[in-house]
KELUMPA-87530 format. One record per residue (C-alpha): x, y, z; residue number from 0. Coordinates in nm, 2 decimals, always signed. Layout:
REM residues N
- X	Y	Z	NUM
...
This chain:
REM residues 197
- +6.94	+15.78	+13.30	0
- +6.84	+15.43	+13.18	1
- +7.03	+15.27	+12.90	2
- +6.82	+15.08	+12.66	3
- +6.95	+14.87	+12.37	4
- +6.76	+14.83	+12.05	5
- +6.68	+14.48	+11.94	6
- +6.95	+14.48	+11.68	7
- +7.21	+14.61	+11.93	8
- +7.10	+14.34	+12.17	9
- +7.16	+14.07	+11.91	10
- +7.49	+14.22	+11.82	11
- +7.61	+14.21	+12.19	12
- +7.49	+13.85	+12.21	13
- +7.68	+13.76	+11.89	14
- +8.00	+13.93	+12.02	15
- +7.97	+13.74	+12.35	16
- +7.92	+13.41	+12.17	17
- +8.22	+13.48	+11.95	18
- +8.44	+13.57	+12.25	19
- +8.33	+13.25	+12.43	20
- +8.41	+13.04	+12.12	21
- +8.76	+13.20	+12.10	22
- +8.83	+13.12	+12.47	23
- +8.71	+12.76	+12.43	24
- +8.93	+12.73	+12.12	25
- +9.24	+12.83	+12.32	26
- +9.18	+12.55	+12.56	27
- +9.10	+12.24	+12.35	28
- +8.92	+11.94	+12.49	29
- +9.17	+11.71	+12.65	30
- +9.20	+11.37	+12.49	31
- +9.38	+11.05	+12.59	32
- +9.56	+10.81	+12.35	33
- +9.55	+10.44	+12.43	34
- +9.78	+10.18	+12.27	35
- +9.77	+9.80	+12.26	36
- +9.95	+9.55	+12.04	37
- +9.74	+9.44	+11.74	38
- +9.78	+9.07	+11.82	39
- +9.90	+8.87	+12.12	40
- +9.98	+8.50	+12.11	41
- +9.97	+8.30	+12.44	42
- +10.03	+7.93	+12.49	43
- +9.73	+7.73	+12.61	44
- +9.73	+7.68	+12.99	45
- +9.99	+7.95	+13.06	46
- +9.96	+8.31	+13.19	47
- +9.94	+8.59	+12.94	48
- +9.97	+8.97	+12.98	49
- +9.75	+9.20	+12.78	50
- +9.96	+9.52	+12.74	51
- +9.79	+9.86	+12.74	52
- +9.98	+10.19	+12.76	53
- +9.85	+10.54	+12.72	54
- +9.95	+10.91	+12.67	55
- +9.77	+11.18	+12.87	56
- +9.83	+11.55	+12.88	57
- +9.73	+11.56	+13.25	58
- +9.90	+11.44	+13.56	59
- +9.76	+11.10	+13.66	60
- +9.47	+11.18	+13.89	61
- +9.32	+10.98	+14.17	62
- +9.01	+10.95	+13.95	63
- +9.21	+10.77	+13.67	64
- +9.06	+10.44	+13.57	65
- +9.11	+10.15	+13.33	66
- +8.84	+9.92	+13.19	67
- +8.89	+9.61	+12.98	68
- +8.61	+9.45	+12.78	69
- +8.60	+9.13	+12.57	70
- +8.43	+9.02	+12.25	71
- +8.45	+8.64	+12.19	72
- +8.59	+8.52	+11.86	73
- +8.32	+8.48	+11.61	74
- +8.07	+8.70	+11.80	75
- +7.86	+8.95	+11.60	76
- +7.85	+9.19	+11.90	77
- +8.02	+9.51	+11.85	78
- +8.02	+9.60	+12.22	79
- +8.21	+9.37	+12.45	80
- +8.14	+9.24	+12.80	81
- +8.33	+9.41	+13.08	82
- +8.58	+9.18	+13.23	83
- +8.80	+9.41	+13.45	84
- +8.79	+9.75	+13.60	85
- +9.07	+9.93	+13.78	86
- +9.02	+10.25	+13.99	87
- +9.13	+10.40	+14.32	88
- +9.42	+10.15	+14.34	89
- +9.20	+9.85	+14.33	90
- +9.11	+9.60	+14.06	91
- +8.75	+9.47	+14.01	92
- +8.71	+9.15	+13.80	93
- +8.37	+9.16	+13.64	94
- +8.31	+8.84	+13.44	95
- +8.22	+8.48	+13.53	96
- +8.46	+8.35	+13.26	97
- +8.76	+8.55	+13.39	98
- +8.67	+8.63	+13.75	99
- +8.93	+8.41	+13.93	100
- +9.19	+8.44	+13.65	101
- +9.23	+8.81	+13.57	102
- +9.43	+9.06	+13.78	103
- +9.59	+9.40	+13.75	104
- +9.95	+9.40	+13.60	105
- +9.98	+9.77	+13.53	106
- +10.10	+10.09	+13.70	107
- +9.90	+10.41	+13.62	108
- +10.20	+10.63	+13.73	109
- +10.40	+10.47	+13.45	110
- +10.10	+10.51	+13.21	111
- +10.05	+10.13	+13.20	112
- +9.70	+9.97	+13.21	113
- +9.79	+9.61	+13.15	114
- +9.62	+9.30	+13.29	115
- +9.73	+8.95	+13.35	116
- +9.51	+8.64	+13.27	117
- +9.61	+8.30	+13.41	118
- +9.54	+7.96	+13.28	119
- +9.46	+8.08	+12.93	120
- +9.20	+7.87	+12.74	121
- +9.10	+7.84	+12.37	122
- +8.76	+7.99	+12.47	123
- +8.95	+8.31	+12.57	124
- +9.03	+8.38	+12.20	125
- +8.87	+8.71	+12.09	126
- +8.91	+9.08	+12.08	127
- +9.00	+9.28	+12.40	128
- +8.95	+9.65	+12.44	129
- +9.14	+9.87	+12.68	130
- +8.99	+10.20	+12.77	131
- +9.16	+10.46	+13.00	132
- +9.02	+10.78	+13.16	133
- +9.23	+11.04	+13.34	134
- +8.99	+11.33	+13.42	135
- +8.98	+11.58	+13.27	136
- +9.15	+11.37	+13.00	137
- +8.85	+11.16	+12.91	138
- +8.80	+11.19	+12.54	139
- +8.96	+10.92	+12.34	140
- +8.91	+10.58	+12.18	141
- +8.96	+10.23	+12.33	142
- +9.25	+10.04	+12.18	143
- +9.19	+9.68	+12.06	144
- +9.41	+9.38	+12.08	145
- +9.33	+9.03	+11.93	146
- +9.42	+8.74	+12.16	147
- +9.52	+8.41	+12.00	148
- +9.55	+8.12	+12.25	149
- +9.75	+7.85	+12.07	150
- +9.92	+7.51	+12.13	151
- +10.30	+7.54	+12.20	152
- +10.39	+7.42	+11.86	153
- +10.18	+7.69	+11.70	154
- +10.36	+7.98	+11.87	155
- +10.54	+8.21	+11.62	156
- +10.91	+8.10	+11.61	157
- +11.22	+8.29	+11.51	158
- +11.30	+8.20	+11.16	159
- +11.62	+7.98	+11.11	160
- +11.72	+8.22	+10.83	161
- +11.72	+8.51	+11.08	162
- +11.94	+8.31	+11.32	163
- +12.18	+8.21	+11.04	164
- +12.19	+8.57	+10.92	165
- +12.27	+8.70	+11.27	166
- +12.55	+8.45	+11.31	167
- +12.70	+8.52	+10.97	168
- +12.68	+8.90	+11.04	169
- +12.86	+8.85	+11.38	170
- +13.14	+8.65	+11.21	171
- +13.19	+8.91	+10.93	172
- +13.20	+9.18	+11.20	173
- +13.48	+8.99	+11.39	174
- +13.68	+8.94	+11.07	175
- +13.65	+9.31	+10.97	176
- +13.77	+9.42	+11.32	177
- +14.06	+9.17	+11.30	178
- +14.17	+9.30	+10.96	179
- +14.15	+9.66	+11.07	180
- +14.35	+9.58	+11.38	181
- +14.61	+9.40	+11.18	182
- +14.65	+9.69	+10.93	183
- +14.68	+9.94	+11.22	184
- +14.96	+9.74	+11.38	185
- +15.14	+9.72	+11.04	186
- +15.11	+10.09	+10.99	187
- +15.24	+10.16	+11.34	188
- +15.54	+9.92	+11.29	189
- +15.62	+10.07	+10.95	190
- +15.62	+10.42	+11.10	191
- +15.85	+10.31	+11.39	192
- +16.09	+10.14	+11.14	193
- +16.10	+10.45	+10.93	194
- +16.17	+10.67	+11.24	195
- +16.45	+10.43	+11.35	196
């Protein structure tokens, strides 16, 4: 006996199969990776700077994990940067004439760190850097941007004198409070001994 489905039954079966497939896919959402960099980094001209990049992945770090860094020069109208460094399989690959001999790996994928180090920073290095991390099957996610400012030593952000004075005053007040509490405790203990005696 041969079973034949009518056209409407056939469509109904296809619709139910599609619905079941969507439900299964919904139970296993697409993996995504979150990448983090500081908004701005200040580095003194002529020194070595580290561009920090960390990430969160729902997967164990795989042997196919990779990190790529790109660069958009300051003032450029380009929205897509030039690749300057790629890390995969335990090796780093500088990929830019401007940075080739100055950029190196400074991260540790097992610690979810995709940072790079750039030596002999120059004013021409000012711009926006993008860190992108892939950890298959964790591949969906956005690059994280950091703006690099290469500055003269005098222009580096300094700790405000008011902050330093506030910290010193706070420490002195803390010592005075501890001394007063200790003095009062000693007096109370002596009074109770005198009362007992």
